N, C-alpha and C positions, 0 to 999 in steps of 0.2 A: 426505732423511736416511735414514741408516744405522739399520735396524730393529736394536734390542739383541738381539732372538733369535738373528740371524746374525752377530753381532760377536765371537761367544767361539769361540775357537780353542782346544781343550783336546787332551791328548796323545791321546783317544780318537778324533780326527778324524784328526789325523797318523799314526795307528797303520800304515793301509794303505798310506800315500805313503812311509812308511820303510821298511816289508816291500819294496814294489816296488824300491826304491833299493837293498834291500840284497840282493834277487835278482839283479838286474841286476850290481851289483859282485861277487857270487859266479858268474855265468858271465863275466864278462870274467877274474876270477882264473883260471877253470880254463881257459878255452879262449884266452886272449889272444894267448897265445905263437904258437899254433897258426893265428888267424885273421890275425895280423899276415905271419906268414908266407906263408901263402896270398896274402894282397893283395899281397906284394912280389914272389912268382912269378909273379903274373897282370901285374904293371906292368911286371917284365923281360920278359915274353915280349910286352909290346904293343910295348914300344918296339924289340926285335928284327924287328918284323915291319916 
């Protein structure tokens, strides 16, 4: 059986998870274009070899 003490999921328990997701989204928005460009260059160079 599920213990009633651990069955409540409130906003204060989800706050750290949402903070991590927001931080990751911010990094992707700031550096996403540069990262995809770099990966594209690496892939192009590996295909040329």
